[in-house]
VORO-31578 format. One record per atom (N, C-alpha, C, CB): x, y, z. Coordinates in steps of 0.05 Angstrom, whole numbers, plus 5000, padded with zeros to 4 digits. Glycine has a CB too. Layout:
# VORO-31578
XYZ...
This chain:
# VORO-31578
903746483797904646723783902946773759907646703776902847023749901447093725903347093701900047363727902247093678903947093654905647343653902247073628904647563663906247803663908747783679904548033673908847583698911147553715913147353703910347453742912447233680914247033668916547183654912746853648919047113659921247273649922047193621923547253668922046933614923046853588921046713571925446673592920246473578918646323559915846263569920046063555915146353593912646263604913146043624910646173582910945913634911345703653912645453641908645623665913545273658914645023648912444863636916144873670913144653622911144493608909144373627912444273592909844333652908044213671907044413692909343983685907544673687906844863708904144983704908845083708902545003726899945143725900445433731897945023745898645613722898945893728896246003737900046053704896346213752893946363758893446553735894146523785890946613730890146773707888947033715888146613689890147253705889247513712888047643687891547693723885447723688884247843664885648093655881247903669885648133628886648383616884448513601889148323598884448773599882348913586882648933556882049183597885048893546885648953518885548703501888249093515884548733477884548523457886448613435881648463445887948433421889548523399887948693380890848283384888648943376887049113360888749283341885349293376891349263344893149413327893549263301895849473340894649393281894949263255896849033258896049473235898849053275900848843278901448803308903548913262901648553316902248493344905248453346900748233354906548583365909448563368910248513397910748833358912448363399913748343425912648133444913648603438914448043462913747833481911747933502916247723494911948183509910048293529907248293518910848573538906948373493904248363481903248073479904348493453905047883473904247603472903347503499906647433462904847563520903947473546901247593554906047553568900847853549898347983556896047853540898448283550896547793515894447663498893747383508895247653469895847233514895346963525893646973550898046813530894347163567892947193593890047273588894247393610889547443569886847533563885147313552886847763543886247153533884746933522884146723543886146803498886146673560885746483582883546573601888346443597883446833606881346933624878546883611881747233629878346903585875846853571875146553570875946963543877146383564876546103558876845923583878446003537878246013604878445883630879645603629875745873642881945563617883245303617884245233645885545283598884544973651885644893676888644963679885344593680890044963657892845033657893745123630894644803667896145243629897245343604899945223600897345653604900545123576903145013569904245163545902844703563906645253548908045383526909745173511909945623536909145133486910344923470913145003460908544843446915044813461917744873452918444733425919744783473916544573414917044453388919044223389917944653370919744113412921743913414920643633408923043913442922443443401921543173397920443053423923943003387921643123446920643023471917743113476922443123494917143363469914443463472912543303453914343763465913343263429911643113410911142823420912943103382913242703430912942433441911142423465915742323449911342623482909542633506906642663497910442863524906142833477903342883469902242633455903243123450903842503438902742263424902142043444904742163404903842013464903241803484900641873499905541783504900242133505897842213519895342163501897942523526895542223475893242183458892641883453893742323431894741723452894241433450892841333475896941283446893741423499892441343524889541443525894041453548889041673513886341783514884541663492886442083509885641513474884041383453883641563428881441313463884941793428884741973404886441873381885542253412888741753388890441643368890741343371893241773368890941193350891540913350894440883338889540743333896140753354898840713344898840493323900840643368900040543300900040353278902340153283900340483251902239933268904239723271906939843263903539483252908839853281911439983275913039833254913140003300912339573249913739433228913039533201913139133230910539623197909639723172909640023170906839623167909240153193908940443192910040563219905940533188912740573221913840663247913140943255916940633245912740983281912041243292909741383278914541423292907741223271905441333257902841263272905341223228900741423267898341413283895841453266898441613307893641343275891041383262889141533281889841113253887941733271885841883286883141843272886442183288881041793288878341783277876842013289876941503284875742183272874342423282871442353287874542653261870042533300867142523302866042523273866042753319864042363267862942363240861942623230860742163238861342813248860443073239862743283238858343173258865243183240867443373240869643253221868643413269869043283195870743133175871843313153869142913163871343573153872143743131872044033139870443693106873244203122872944493125869944563123874544653104869044763138866244843138866045113126865044833168865745123099865845383085863445553093865845333055861145433098858845593106859145733132856345413106861045633149861545763175864245893176861445543197865345963152867946103150867346393143869745973129868346573159867646863156870047033153866046953181869747243137871647463134870347703146872547503104871547813168870348033182872048283178870047973213871148453160872448703154870548933161873248723124871649173165869949393172867949463150871649643178868749433125867049493102866349223088868449683082863849163085863048913073864148883045860048893072864449103030865549093003868348983002865349362989869849033024872648933025872748633026874049063049870648503037870548213037869748103010868648113059867948252996867148172969864847972969869448062955863847922945861447752943861947452945860147802916864447372945865047082947865746992975867347012929865747182994866347113022863847153039868647283033863647003061861547043082862547273100860946793098860947483102861747723117859947763141861847973099861147833163859747933187861348173197859347713209859948373207861348613218863048523242859348833227865548633244867348533265866148553293869848693264864948773300863848803328861748593333862749083332860048543314857948343318859148063321855948353294861148003305862347743307863847713333864247693283865247923342866647903367864747843390868248163373862347963389860347913410859547623410857948093406859047503385858447223383860647053393857747153354863147113386865346943394865846953424867847033379865547193436865847213465863847023479865447503474861446993467859546823479860246523478856846863466861146433454861746153451864446073464861746073422866446263464869046203475869046223506871146383464867146353517867046383546867046103560864646553555869146043574869245793589869645553571866845753605870345593545870445363526872745173532870745473498874845253547877045083552877044973581879645223547874845003595874844893623875444603623872044943636877044513642877744233645879944153625875344063641880844333608882944263588885444433592881744303560887444363576889944523575889844703552892344333574890744953555891145133533894045133526890145423540894645063501897445053491898045303476897844803473900345413481901345653467903345553446902645863487902645583421904245463399905445693382902545273381907945763387909245963369910245833344911546113384909745953321910545813296911446023275908245653285912945923256913746073233912645953208916846103232911546113190910846023163913146113145908046143153914545923133917045983119919345933138917046273109921745893127924145853144924346073164926645833126925045993189925246193211927246413203926046043237926346653204928046883197928246943168930646843208926746793150926846843122925747103113925446613107926447203090925747463080922647493078926947523053921247283070918347303066916947143088917647193039918347023107917046863128915447043147919146703143913446923159911747073178911346903203908947143165911047033226910746903251907846903260912547033272907146703276904446693287904546543314902446563268902346573329902046413353899246303353902546593379898946053358896345923360895845843389896045683341893545913400892645813426890545603420891546053444890945363432889045153426888744963449890044993402886444833452886044633472886044353460883444683487887144323436887244063422890143973419885844083395890743743432893343633429893843543400893743393448891743443387891943363358892743603342889243253348891643843347892444083333895344153338890644323340896244123363899044183369900944003354899544153400900343743353902043553338902043623309901043273342899743693298899543763269901144013263896643793261900944213281902444463277905444403277901644663298906244213294909044143295910144033269909543953317908343903254909043793227908844003206907343553220906744173207906144353184907644613185903244403184908844683208910244943211912944903224908545143228914545113225916945113241916145233268919345283228916245073289914845133314916845123337912544943319916545313356917945293381919645523389919745063379921745473404923345683417924645883398925445553434925445793375926745983356924846203348927845833331922246133346920246333340919946523363917546203333919946423387919646603411922046793412919446443436924446703404926746883404926247123385929246723394925047073362924447293343922247473354923647183316920247353366918147513378919347693401915847343389921147573416922347733438924047963427924047543455925047923403926648133391924948353378928548023370922348323378920548523367919248463341922048773365919648223330918348153305915348133308919547883294913848213288910948203289909947913287909648363267907547863298906347593297903347613293907047433323902147403282899247393278898047223300898647263250895747313310894447193333892247003324893247403352892446743332890446553325889546393349891446353303886946353351885746213375883945993365884146413392884245763378882645523370881645373395884345333352879145313395878045143416876144933403876545313438876244683413874344483403871644533414875344203411871344713433868644783443867344563460866944853421868944423475867844193491869044203519868543923477868144403535869244423563868444173579868144673576870044113599869543883616868943973644872043693616866743873655866143923683867943753701863143863689868343833726870043663744869043373744870043783772870943193739870242913739869042803714868542853762868342973695867042883670869042743652865843123654868242513642870042353624870042473596869042063623872442493585872642613558871942403537875542713554871542493512871142323490873642313473868642413473873842123455876242093438876642333419876141833423874442433409874642663391872742883399874042573361873543063417871743273426871343483404872843413451868943573401868243793382865543893390868243683353864444083374861944213380860344233354862344493394857744193356856044213332856144493320853244133338856444693337856744973328859545033321855745173350860045143297862745193288863045473277863544983267865345583282866245843271869045823262865846073292869645923238872445963229872546243219873245753206873646423235873346713231876046843227871846833255876246993206878647153201878047453204879647103172879747593219879647883222882147993208879447973252882048033182884548113167885748373177883948133138884048563185885048823192886648823218882749023194886048633235887548623261889148363263885548633284889448223240891247993239890547783260894148073243887947703260887047503279885447283265885247633301885547043277883846813269882646703294885446603253880046653294878746523317877146283305876846713332877746043315876345803305875245643329878345623289872745563326871245443348869645203338869445643362869744983353867844763349868944533334865544863336871044563319872144343302875044283310871944423272875644023310878443943315879843853290878543723335878443883267879343763242880943953224877043653227883143853213884543973191884944273192883243903166884244403170884544683167882844843187883944773140880844723199879344863220880844883246876744713225882844713249884444703274887344763270884144423287888444703246891144773240891045053228892544563219891045253245890345523236892545653219889745703259894945533220897145643203896645593173899845523211894845403167894545313140892845503124893445033138890345433118888745603101888045873114886145463093887545863141886646113154888846323154885946043183891246253161893446453162894846463135895446383184895846233126897646233102896346333077898745953098893646333076892246433053890446673060890546213040888446633078886446853082887747093095884146753099889247063116890547293129892947383112891447223157894547193103896947263088896347403062898647013083894047333049893347463024892947763028890847343011891747833051891348113058894048243064889448143082895748103080898348213086899948263060899948023104899748073042901248103017900248333000901047843001897548363000896548592985897548852996893448582985897648873022898549123034901549173031897849133064903148953030906048973030907248923003907148783050905648852982906648822956907648552948908849012952906448342960907048062953904447902950909047932973904647652945902247482940902347232957902147412910900047162969899746902982897746742966898746933012898546522954896946382934896746082939898146422906894445972930893945682932895345542909890845632932897945522911899545422888901645222898901045662875902045022881904344842886906844962874903744562873909144862881911744942871913344702863913245122891914444702839916244482830918644602816914744282812920744432815923044492798923244282776925744502815923144372752923244192728926044212716921144272707927343982712930043972701930043802675932143862721931143922654931143782628933543602625930943982605933743442604936043262601938743412599935643102576938743672592941243822590942043942617940944032569940443892638941044002664939944282669943944002667938444392651937244652655934744622673936444782628934544802693932344782712930445022709933444772740927944972714925845172713924045142738924045142686923545362751921745352774918945432765922745542797916945272773914245312764912345312788913445082744910545512788908245522807905745452792908045802820903845322806901445232792899045252811901744942781896845372801894345402816892345212805893345692816891545012820889644812812887444792833890944532808884844812825882744752844882844462853879944812831881144392873881144122882880243932860879244092907881243682862880543462843881543522815877543422843883743672813884843732786887743642784884644032781888643462801891243342798893543502810891843292770892943662830894943842841897243692854893744032861896643502872898643362886900243182867897543192909898843072847900242902828902343062812898242772808901643312806903643482792905943562810902243732780905243622836907343702855909443482859906043772882908643232855910443002860910742832834909442832883910542962812910542822786913142672781910143022763912842422770915142272761914842252730915341982774916442412716916042432687916442172672917942632675914842132652915141892635917341932614912541822620918142182609920142242589922942202600919842532579924542042587927341992596928842252599928741802577930442272621932142502625930942742638933242582599928242742641926842962654926442892683924143022640926543102700926243062729924543282741929043042743922743212758921143402774921843372803918043362769922443592816922943592845920843772858925843692851920043692882917943832896919044052914916343632913917844282913918344502932915944542951919044762917913544502941911144532957908744412942910644832964906844322958904544182945901944342947904143912958901944582960899344702966899345002966898344602992901345132978901345422982903945542975900645493012903945772961906345912954906046212961906945882924908146332971908246622975910246722955909046693005909446932940911047032918911547332921909646982891913947422915914647702918916247792894916147752944915848042885917548152864920348202875916448412852922448112861925148162870926348412858926847922863928548492870929948732860931048682831932348802878931248432823932248372796930048362775933648102797927548432783925348422764924048162760926348522738924947962775923747692774921647652797925847472775920147452795918247382816919447142832915447312805919647172858920946972875918746852893923147102892919146592900917046452916918346272937915346292897916746242958917346042979914945872984918346173005915345632994913245473005913245533035913545162999911145663046911145733074910745493093909045933080909945273083909345043100911744853104906944883089911644703125913744503130912844223127914844543159910244183120909243913117907043903096908043823143906043653092903943603073901443513089904743383052899143633083896643543094894943463070895243773112895343213062894243133036891842953038896342993021890242943016887942773015888942483008885942862993888142293024889142023021887741872997888641863046885041862996883841712974884841802946880741732975885441602930886441662903889441682902885341922893890741682925893741692926894741402927894741852950896041312906896941032905899340992888894740862896900240742886902640682871902340752841903240382873899940732831899540792802899041082796897240622792898441242817897741522812899841712824895041582824901041642847902941822860904741662878901442042876906641522865908341342880910141512900910141182862910741752892912441922910911041972936913142182896908442042935906942092960906841832977904042182953906441602964906341352979908941302993905641122960911141352979913841312991914341513014916041342970913141753012913441953033912141863059912242213025910141693058908541623081909541363094905641583073912041303092913041053103912941043133915941013093912941273146912941293175912641583184915441163187912641623210912541903222910142053211915142053216907841923208905542043195903042023213905041913168901442233213898842223226896742183204898242483243895341963205893141913186890441973200893141623176888642093186886042163197883842053179885742473200882141893191879641793178880241603155878042013169882541463155882941253136882140993149885941243126882340763135881540503145883940373158880340323123883440183177885440043191885439753182885040063222887739653174888039373166888339193190890439343147887838943186888038753208890938723219887038483200892938793202895638773211896739023223897438693188894939223228895639463241896739683223897739403261896539643197897239853178894739993168898939743153894940183150892640333141892140273111893140643145889640343103888840313075886740513068887840023069886640593042884540763032884140703003885341063036881840782993881240732965883340862947878440852958884440692929886440792911889340722919886241082907889640652945892340582953893440332939892440532984891740132936892239892920889839842902892939652938890339692881888139632862886139442875889339502837887139262892885339062905885139122934886438772900882839162945882539232973882938982990879739352979883839013015884038793034881238653038885138873060881338403046878838253050877338363074879437963054878638483094877338583117878838823128877038363139877339023137878439263149876539363171878739493127877639543187875939713204875839983189877039743233873440073182873140323166873740563183870340343154873440793171874141043185872541103210873941273166870240973213868640993237869440783258865740973231871140593250871840373268870040133266871840463296868440123244866539903240867639693220863840013230866839443223867739233204867039313176866538963212868939243158868539313129869639083112869839583122868239013091869238833070868638963043867938553073869938863022869338972995866338962987870938832974864838803001861938782995860338973012861038492999861539133028860039303046858439523032861939433066859339603008857739802994858140083003854939732995860340133017860940403026864040443026859740463055865040683025867940723026869040643053868641023020871440523052872740453077874040693090874940233072875140873074876341123083874441343076879141173071874341553093872641783087873841913062872541983111872042013044873142143019875042373024870842233002874842493048876642723054878642633075874942953064879142373078881242283097883942393089881241973099885742413109888142573105890642433116887942843118892942533107895542463119896942723125897242283101898342723148899942953156902842853160898843083182904742963144907442863144909343083137907742623124911743073148913743283143914543273114916243233161914843513102915643533074918443433070915443823064920143463089922943373087923143073082924543453111921042923088921042633085920442553056918942513104919542733040918942673012921542612997917342902999921742392983924242332969924842512945924142042959922842662936923142842913923443132921920842812894923843192947924143472954926643592942924143502985926343832931928643972919930544072941927644202901933144082934935044182953934544472961937844162941933144632943932744912949929944972959933345072924928544772970925844822979925745003004924444562984927945013019927945183044929845413042928645013068930645493018932345723014930845973025933145762984931946113044930346333057929246543038932046463078930746613018929846812999928046702977932146952987927746442976925946322956927346262930923646502951925746182910926846112884925446292863926345812878926846342841925646512819923746352803927846632801921346462797919246312783919446382753916546392794919546162737919746192708917046172694921645982698915246022706912545982694910445942715912645742674908046032709905746002726903645852710904646272737902545632721900445472708897845512722901245182707895645522707892945512718891545272706891345772711890145122723888844882714886044862724890344642722884444702710881744642718880844372706879744872710878644272715877644022704875544082683876543832726876344082658874544162636874343932615875544422622872043822612871543612592871343722564869043452599870843982562870444112536872044372535867444162530872244482511873044752507876044812511871544932524877044762535879744852542881844662532880044882573883844752516885844582505887644462526887644732485889244262518891144132536893044342548892743922521894044532532895744742542895444982524898644652544895245222535895245472520896945672535892245572517898445822521900146032533898846302531902946032519898946452553897946722553899746902536897746832582898547102524900047282507901847472523898247432489900947542547902447722564901447692593902248022554902547852611901747832639898747892643903448032656897748102631894948172634893147952625894348432620893847832602892247612592892447372611893147532564894747332623895047122643893347162667897947092651893147412676891347462699888447412691891647762708887647482667885047422657884447122658884647532629886446962649886046672650885746572678888546532636887446672696887246592724884646672737889546722740883546902729881046992740878646842730880647292734878946692708876746552696876946252698876446632667878846152714879145862718876645742729881545802736875845512718873445382726873645082721870945502712871844932733871544652727868644592721872544472752868244392704865444322697864344112716865444202668861944162725860643962742860043712726858044082755860543482738860443232723858343042733863143102724856843112755854842932765852343092770855742802791850042962766847443112769847143212798845142922762848243062817847943152845849243412850849142942863851243492833852543742837851143972822855443722827849143912807847844122791847744032762849244392795847444222745847244172716849844072706846244412701849843842693852343732681853443932661851843462668855943992663857244182645857244472656855844182619855644522676855644792688858444852700853444812710859345102697861945172706861945242736863045402690863845122750864245202778866745372779864644942797866345632784868445822783870345792807867346112781872945812802874845812824877245972815875745522832876946242813879146402803881646372819878246702802883846332805886546292817886446062838887446552831884445882837884045672857883945792885886345462855882946042887883046182913880246252923884546442910878146152910875446232918874846202948873446072902875545972960874945942989877146073007874645662996879246172995881646243011882546533009883846063003881446692992882246972990881047123013881447092962882647273028881747413051880547683045883947443070880147753020879048013013877547992987881248233012876548212977874948212953876548092929874048502946875347892916876747752895877447942872875047522885875848142866876448332845878948492852874148522840879248562878881748692887884148512885881348802916883648252888885848052885886848062856884847772893885048072837885848082809887348342803883448062790886448562815887848822811890648802823886149052824890848662846893448642858895348482841893248502886894348262828896048112809896948292786894447872799895148462776895948642755898148832764893548802745897948932789899949122799902548982803898949242825902548722811905048572814906448562788904548292826904948512766906148502740907648752732904148442719906648982742907949232735910649262749906149472743911149102770913649122785915848932774913249052814915048772754916848572743917948672716915548302739920348592710921448652684920148482662924548602683919548612640918048472619919448212610917748652594922048222609923547982599924147792622926048072586923347852647923947672669921447582684925747802689919147692677916647602690916047312682914347792682914847152700914046882692912146882669912846732716912446692651910446652630908146492642911646492605905646542633903346422644902046232623901246632653901046012634899845802617897345692631901845572612895445602615893145442624893445162615890445572615893044962633893144682626890544552633895544542640889944332619887544182623887943892616885144302607888343722636888843442632886343282626890343322655883943412627881443262630879543292606880043362655880543392584878743412561877943132550880143572538875443112543874342862534873442862505871942782552873442622493872442592466869442552464873842352453868442512441865542482437864342242452864842462408865942042458864941802472865241832502866341552462866242062511866542102540869142002551864341962554871041912535873641812544875642052545874641592526877442032565879542232567881342222542881142202593881942452530883642462507886542442514883042712491887242512538890042522547890542332570890842822554892742182570893141982591893742092619895241802584894742332621895242462646897542342662892842452663897642402688899542302707902442352697899141992712904142152695906942202687907242302659908441952689905242262642905342362615904942672614903242232597904042792635903843082636906543212633902443172662908643062638911343172634911743262605913442962642910343142587910643222559909643512555909043032541907543582569906643862568908644042581903843892582909743962604911844122618914244152600912643992644914943952584917243972566916644182545917843692553914244192534913544402515913744672527910744352502912744702552912844962566915745042569911444942593917544852577920344922580921545012553921944682591920744882532921744952505920845232498920844752484918445312506917545582502919145782518914545612509919845712542921445892559924245932548921645772587925345732535928045762523928045862495929445492524925645892483925345982456925945782435927146212452925845522442926545312423924245242405927545072438921845312412919545242395917845492391917845012406916545502369914545722364911845632373914545792333909945812373907145752380905245862359906445862408902945742357900945842338899046022352899445602325898246242338896346432349893546332346896646702336891946352368889146282367887546492381888645992380884946502379883346702393883646702424880446672386884446472435884546442464887446452475883246192473889446472457892146472466893946322447892446362494896346262456898346122439898245822444901146232444897945672422897745382423900245252411895245292408900845012419903144872407902844812378903744622422904944822363905044692337905044392343907644772320903144242333902743972341905243792339900543842325906843842319909343682316911343742338910543742289911043962353912944032374912243902401912944332378909843782403909043652428909843352425906043682433911643262443912642992441910542792450915242962458909442642431907442432438908442162430904742502424911042132425912241872418911641662439915341902414910541442430910041222448907241222461912041212469905841442457903141462469901041322451902341752473899241192463897141052448894641232447896440782460894841452432892641642431890641552409893641922424888141602414886041532395886441702370883241562407885441602348885541752323884142022326884141592300885642232319884542502320884542622348881742502310885642472368885542572395887242832398886542362415889542832386891343062389889943312378894043012375888743292355887343522343885043612361886243452315883543422372881343502390882243622415879643252396884643552425885743662449886243962446888343522457886644052422887244342417885144482400889944362404882844352396880744482380879544712395878544272373879144932381877945172392875345222377879845432390873145172390870445212378869545492385868444992388869245662365868645942370865845982382868846102344863945822375861245842386861345782416859245662371862645562423862845482451864345692467864145212454866445802456867946012470866346272472870646062456864646322452862946552454860946522477861446602428859846282481858046232503859546252530856745952501862046162529863646192554864246482560866246032551864646642540865146922545862647052558865747072518860246962550857847072562857746992592855346962547858446742598858546662626860646812642859046352628862846872630864947022643863947312649867547042626862547432630861447692635859447692658860047802610857847482659855947452681857347422708854047212676859547272708861047232733862447492741863247012729863647632722864947882728863048092739866348002703860448082730858448282739858048272769855848232724858648042781858248022810859948212826858847732820862148302813864148472827863748772822866848392820861848842806861049112802863449292794859849222826863549522806865649722800868449642809864949992811868649432826871249342836872749182814870949172861871349092793872648942772874749112758870648832752877249022756879249182742878449222713881949052744878849462703878149522675879749352656878649822669882149272664883849112646882548842640886549062659881048732659879748472654877348502636878948342680875848722639873748782620874848812591872149032628877148942589878348982563879248712551880849162566880348532569881148272559878748112549882548112581876448132563874047992554873148092527871848012575873148362524872348472499874248392476872248782501876848382482878748292462878348002454881648332473877647832474877047552468874747532448876447392493872647682454870247682436870947782408867947852448872647982407873448092381875047882365875248342385876847742378878447542364876647302355880747432382874747222372872947012364871247082340871146932388870447332340868747422317870247432291867547702323872847472292874447492268875547222258876847682273874947012274876046752267874246602247876446572292
């Protein structure tokens, strides 16, 4: 039978189907309905030529069946159930270990809509390329139909999608990272719109050809068509290249959807901060990579009586509410976190989350069947099998785990998850933080004077390069709103959209915006601030600002704490460290203003006038200091 003849859910999990080509490709602004889904599945199958099609139901039985299959195929290694129950290790091809930004494309009709920070190819030209590489790409394999929801199923801001993939590893990962299965198909059948995503590892099998443990292709494409709500990914089985609900949909496609519909899709963590009096504050924070994002998402405060609960560690969708506040959800159902650097001394909550039911990728294997990575413990084991499966000892002179090795685990397993992390309408946001890794210039914390100033801070977030291999030491690596690799449209239009969102919020209910920097260094190159759990002291000052309990000092770059209001009791800070943490050098900030003007110039006439005005105002305040 053909898919068009399937009455409810498609074929059974073990059923083969005949494939009838269809002439139409999803081309409308929004894909709706089960009939459109069946036609699309049939069309993609006609192009990719899988041996069979399986419609996934998201059940535990399905997950168990796939894991057993992958263990038998050698793709997964079952870990010692005594140490890590129901957990597995995957080793990828050495050439398939990370997102491939140089092969990530935004295909819009007008190149200017993609902007200068995205790789752009005209949609028709890219479709021609993709038709060539996807033709027959699933021969000898199974194509899985994975219906999923980003956000709680049926939630006010939740969105539906369907991923077609020939990777069982991707199916398992989607089952952790999204709400997946029959409940989503029920909504699609009722007429709810869905986003179309297609993934192939690009490794077809000839009859009788033996498969490899990690199939992939040297040629890779990660392509977003924002105007038609499509993602096409080819050649990689790894992470965000294969889990298309994550960066591809939840940020690149969703950011465009949000711009059109009046909400925001952002690379932000979400936490709930509760003070000793029981008052709670919801905080969103945008941090580029290597800036302590996961540590903040799962922070255990050093201050007695303070508590941080996790709502999300990576992505937030935010919408203006009828009450004039900004509301947010975490659209994901799991964590896809970087393993190295995650340990008892840096993020004990993450370590406790990984007790079982976890897929580890490219970490090292201990002799007792458990896993290890740099930073998990202070002392490494005497012997391991490294991420390539090769013998390793502390004298080997190379990392045991790949620097981008990962864990995939359900968020509900985190012991610090907030009770309201899955509230369908989301939580009201009280504060937004922007962070970067800055050894100089940027204070420990500074408050924006208003929404427009906050958008200016978000647009100018950067980190300093710290190694000669990365370029000139001290050179700024721009990552506005921590969205540089993830915004699905022109970044200048993204800033304009943030400004427009502010106009929909009540002045007295809009989130306050802050910039934080845990990484400022002294003249000897030592960190001035201890970081980690002590960052709760900065959060406590932010909470005091929200309640009006403390005043702030005016500076050319924003509002700074009165030093006596920042609780540093018990900290062993170096002499003068606190003053240096908040020092504002006008000459250095003047040079930074010049670099900001140079960066803004890349966006030409698309740059919002409000940000040019903010830059001019910064220069004026610096000149008067």
